[in-house]
N, C-alpha and C positions, 0 to 999 in steps of 0.2 A: 380509565380513571387512574390518576397518579397515585403513587404508594402513599404519600402523605395524607391525602384525603381518604383513601381506603382504610388506612390504619387509624385515622381519627374516628371514622365511623364505627370501627370495630371497637375502639376504646370507649365511645360514648355508650355503645350498647352494653358492653361488659360490665362498665362501672356505673351505669345510669347517671352519666355525667351531664345532666340536663340543666343544672343551675351552677355553671362554672364560678368558682371563687377560690380564694387562697386556702381557706381552711380545708375545703374539699380535696383540692390537689395535694396538699401536705399529707392528709390521711391516706390517699391512694399511694403516694410514693413510699410512705412508711409501711403500709401494708404489703408492699412488694419486697420488703426486707431491707430497704435503704434507710440510712441515718442522714438527717438533714443537718448540716453544720454551718452556721453563720460565721463568716470571717470578716476582718477588716483589712484594706489594702495597705494599711500603714502599721498598725499596732494590734496584735491579738492577745487573747487571754493565753495563759501558759499552756493549757492542755490543748488548745487549738494549735498554738504554734508548734507543740511537740508533734502532733499528727501530721501537719504540713511538712515539718523537716524530716520526719522518719520515712514518709512516703515520697519524698523529693517533689513535692507539689508547690513549694514556695514560689517559684517562677510564674505560676498561673495566676496567683491573687493579684498581680499588678496590672494584668492585661485582660481580665474577663470579669464579667458580673456574676457568673455562675458557671459550675462545671461538674461533671460527674466522673467519679473514680470507681473502678471495679477490678477486683483480683480474687484470688481464692479465699481471701480472709475477710474482705471488706467490701461493703456496697455503700458508697458515700456519695452524697450530693451537697456541694458547697455553694453557698450563696452569700453575696455581699450584704452585710447587715445594714448598710446606708441606703439600700434602696427603699423606695416607697412601697406601700401595700400593693398597688397596682402593678409596679415594675417587678416586685417579688413574685406575684402571680405569674406574670408573663414569662419570666425567665424559668421558673420552675415547670411551667407547662412545656417550655421548649426542651428542657432537660428530660421531662417525662416523654416527650417525643423520641428522644435517644433511647430511653429505656425500652419503651413499648415497640420500637422498630427494631430492637436488639442489635443496636450499633456497637456494642461492647464485645462482639464476638472476637475481634482480632486486635483491639486496642484497650489498654487499661484506662487512659484518659480520653474521654469522648470529646470531640470538638475539633480534631485536626483534619477532618475529611470533609470536602466541600460538598460532595454529594449528601453526606449524612446531615450536614447542616441545612441544606436545602429541604430535605425530608421532614427534619425537625421543625423548621420554620412552617412548612405546609401543614404539618400535624397540628401545631399550636393554633394556626389560623383557622383551620376548619373544625377544631374543637369548640371554638366560641362563635363561629359563623358557619354552622353546617350546611345551610342551604344557600349561602350567599352567591357562590360561583354559578350555580344552575340559573339563578334569576339574572346575573349579569350576562350569561352566555345568551339567554333568550333575548335580552335587550340587544347585544352585539349582532345576533343573527338577524334581527329585524333592521338594523342599521345596514348590515352587509347586503341584505335583499334590496334595500332602497338604492344602495350604491350600485349594484349590479344592473338594476333597471335603468338607472341613469346612463351607465356604460353602454348598454344595448341601444337605448334611444339615440345616443350621441354617435354610435356607430364608429368609433375611432379608437386609436391607441391611448389617447389622452383619457377617454372614459374608463379604459382597463386599469390604467394606473391609479385613477380616482377610487376605483372599487377596492383595490389592494390597500390603499391608504385608509380608507374608512373601515375595513375589516379588522385593522389593527388598533382601532381605537376602543377604549373600554367604557366610556360613560362620563357623565358631567361631575366628576369628583375631583378634588384638589387636595395636594400635600404641599408642606413646607419642606425646605431643604434639610431642616433639623428635627422634623417631627416624625412619629410613627403612627399617625391616624390620618384617614382621609375624610374630606368634608364636602358638604354642598357648597356652591359658589358664595352663598350669602352668609354662611357660618361666621360667627364672630372671631372664631380662632384663626381664620385665613382672611377675612375680609379687610382690605385696606393694607394688607402686608405686602411687601416688595418681594419676598423670596418664596413665592407660590408658583406652582406649576400643576399641570393635569396629571392625574393618575393614568399610568399607561398599562398595557398588557403585562409587561415585564415587571412593573411595580407590584401588581396584584399577584402574579405568579409566584414572585419571590417569598411571599408570606410575611414580609417585613411590616406591612401596613394592615391595621384594623380599623372598622368604621367608628367615627366619632359618635359617642352616645348622645351628644347634645342635639346634632343636626340630622343624624340618620336613624330612623326608626326601624330596627331589625325585627 
C-alpha cells in the first residue's frame, strides 16, 4: 500500500471523515492548531499583507492556489480567496495531506518536494475515494487475465506484448486536457469535445483526477 493511501485511511478513521466537505476539513485543520488565511494574488488586506511580508511569503501567492507555513511560532495555511467552494475544499484537503503526513519536518514552506506533493495528492484522492482503487485493480486484473489467455493461445511474442499493453490500461474513463475529473465516455462534460483522452495508470496514480459526480456513481 502506498503511503498516501495508508495515511488517508488513518486520517478517515481518526477524524471520522466519512462525509468530506469544506466545513469539515476547515474544522479539522484548525483543530490541529493551524490558522487558515485567505489571500489574493494581486491585492490583500493590510493585516494579510503584513503577515506575508514579515514571513517572506509574498513570492508564493502569485504561483500557487494554497500553501502551508510552519515554524516555531506559527502554523498557517494560506488559500486563494478567489477559488470556488469545490476548489477550496480540494486544495485544503491537499494541504491537510502535507500536515497529516508530517511533511513539515525539514521545510518551513511545504510544497517544494516532488515526493511530498505526490503523497499529498494521493492522500486527498483517497480521502474522497477510499475504495476506488481496489475496484479498479479488480477490473484491471480481469483485463490482464484475459490478455494473458490471448497470449498463451496465440503462442507468440506478439501475444506477450499484447498482454503487457492490456495490463497497463485502467478502464473506460476519459479526461480533458484542462480538467481534473474523469468521466464515462457518454458524459456530457466530455462527449463531443476534441481535447479528450483515456484515463491512464499514470493519471490515476498521480492523484490529480477525481471521479465526475454526474456520470460516475461512487
